[in-house]
N, C-alpha and C positions, 0 to 999 in steps of 0.2 A: 504494500500500500504506500502511496506517495505521501499521504497525510494521515496521521493517527492522533485522535483526541481520546485520551484515556481517563475516564472517571473524573472529569473536571468539575470542580465546584467553585463558584464565584460568589463571594459574600460581601454585602455592603451593610455595615452596622448591625450585623446579626441576621440580616435578611438574605436568603439565598436567591440570587438571580439565576444561577445554574446549580443543579444538584446531581452530581454523579453522571455527567453527560459523557458519552462515548460515541465516537463517529469515525469512520474510515472512508477514505476516498482514494481510488486507484487512479493512476496516471491516465489522462484523457477522458475521464468520466465527467458527466454533468450531473451533479448531485444537488437536489433542492432541499432546503430546510424551510418547513412551513409550520404554522401554528397561529393561534389567536394573538391579538395585540398583547404585549407584555409577557409573552411566553419565554423570552430569553434569546431570541434569534440573533438580534444585533449584538447582544452581550457575547454570544459565542464567536461572532466574527471579530469582535474587539479583542477577545483572548487570542485568537489565531493570528491577528495582525499586530499584536504587541501593544495595543492601547490599554488593555487591562491585563493583569497577571493573575492567573487562577489562585484561589486560596489553597486548593489541593488538586492533585491530578497532574497529568503530563501531556504535552503537545509536541509531536515531532513531525518534521517535514524532510523527507529524503535523508534521514539520519541526523538532521540538525535538531537540537533541543530548542523549541520555541517558548518553553514554559515561562521563562523570565527574560526573553529577548526583547530588545527595544524595537520600535517600529522601523528604525533605520536598518537594524540587523535583519529583520524579517524581509524587508525589501531586497537586501543584498542576497538573500537566499533564493529569491525568485517568486515572491508573493506580492501581488498588488491588489488594490481595493478601489471600487467605485462606491461612493457614499450615497446613502438614502437622501440626505439633505446635501444639495449640490455644494461642493467645497472648491470652487474655482476662483481665480483672480478675475473679478468682473471688469476691472479697468485695463485688462490686457487682452490681446487678440487670442484667437484659438491657437494659432501656431506658437505664440509666446507661452501659453499655458502648457503646451506639450513640451516645449523646450525646457521649461522650468522643471518638469518632471525628470527630464534626461540629465539634469545636472549631477545626479548621483553617479553617472558614468564618466565624469570629467576628471580622470586621474592624471593630473599633470601638476607641475610645481608652480610656485608663485611667479617666478621669472617668465616662464612660458606664458602665463596668463596675462602678465603686464605687457609683454612685447608682442603678443598675438602671433606667435610663429611656432614652428615645430609641432610638437605633439598637441598643443592647445588648438592650433588651427585644424589639424587633422581630425581631432575629436569633435570640434565644433561643426565641421563639414559633415562628418558622419552622423552626428546627432540630428542635424537639420534634415539630411536625406531620410533618416529613419522616421522622423516626425511627419515629413511630407508623405511618406508611404502610408503611415497610419491615417492621415487625413483623407487620402484617396480610399483606403480600405473602408473607413466609416462614412464615406460619401459626404465629406464636409468641405469639399473644394470651394463651394460658393461663399463659405463663411471663414476661410482661413485667415483673412486679415481683419475680420470684424471683431469688435469688442464683445467679449462674452456677455457683458451686462446688457447688451442691446439685442441679444438673440432670443427667439421664442423658447419657452420652457422645454419643449420636446427636444429641440436642438441642443440646448445646454445639457440635458441628460445624456445625449449622445457624446458630447464633448467630455463629460465626466468619465465615461467608459473609455474614450480615446486616450485621455490622459493616463489612465491606469495601464492601457496597452503600451504607452510610450516607455514603460518600465520593463518591457520585454518579459512579462511574467510567465512562469511555468504554471502557477496557480492564480486564477483570477477570482476574487471575492466580489460578488455583485449583490448589493443590499437594496432590494426593491428598485431595480433599474427602470421599471415601467410605471411606478407610482405617479398618479396624476396625469397620465398620458391619454390621448384620444385613442380610439380603436385603431386607426390607421398608424399612429405613432407606435402603438404596442406591436402591431404586426411587423413594422420595420425593425424594432428592437429585437424581437424574437429572431428575425432573419440574421441580424448582426451577431447575436449570441451563438446561433448555430454555426455561422461562418467562422467565428473566432475559434471554436473548437475544431471544426473540420479542416480549415485552411491553415491555422496557426498551431494546431496541436495542443491548445491550452486546456488544462483542467479547470473546471468551473464549479464553484459553489454558489448557488443562487438562492436568495431569499425573495419570495414573491407571494403576494396575496391572491393573485389570479390563479385559482386552482385549475382552471381549464388549460392555461399555459403550462403550469407545472406538470400536469398529467400528460401533456402532449410531447414535451421536449426532454424530460428528465430521464436519466438511466435508473436512478434510485432516489428515494425520498425519505427524509427523516422528519418526524413530527415532534415538535416540542410543545409542552403545556406546563405552565407553572414551573419552568426551568428544568423539566425532566423530559427525556426521550420516551414518548408513550407508544411509538410505532416506528418501524423502518422497513424498507423493502422496495419491491417494484411498485411503480405508480398504481397499477390496478389492484395490487394487494392492499396497499395503504388506504386507497379510497374506500375499500369495503370493510375496513377495520372499525368495529363498533366504538372503540375508545376515541378514534379520530372523529367519527361522526358526532359523538357526544361533545367533544371539545369545540367543534365548529357550530353546533346548534345551541350551545350554552347549557347543557344538562348539568345539574349539580352533582359533582362526584360523590358528595356525602349522602346523596339520597338513596 
């Protein structure tokens, strides 16, 4: 397995956001994590991406221990994330936002940077070429020089995913990439997600509330409720699970 989350618990002031969560993702899989609001889905991504550190448990990615890794270290290992709430530089262009993400690949010394020659120039040219390729891939050519703050919401969500791709991830974490979109925008985003996996070979963990989308495109599904995994398996198996149905229709578990 490329990613292993083993018995992870995350606590805030005595309240468990996650309780003994375990999850495995194989290379090239598209795995969805679903559940009602407040189930712990985003907290799980926060643990994988280094924004939170689990109270107990272990997270590994390709042999690297992520349990207490920083977000910068997680990025270096090959994990990138697109946020539910768009986290872009609104006063910068689409291209500039992607180039900012690529700065982590700028391994050259201060003198190179000041004089703009040698390795600094080569890295800068390569980073721009790579970002232009991502812009083409995500069909953002008409907006490449536009300020992100001036773009329609659906396009900004696409730029958020593009910026994550600029990090050349092996594993892409998508936190509700279709939230607030129109039907047409959702269809486009689904197409991009499938292309990211098929054409770039990227493993994907997807959080999404649209169950129709989840069941159509996921290889496997994990269901969280009150910070615990209540079901996992193939989409058709999970959709028929009584506990999953109860969680989504709001049946009282104590009843």
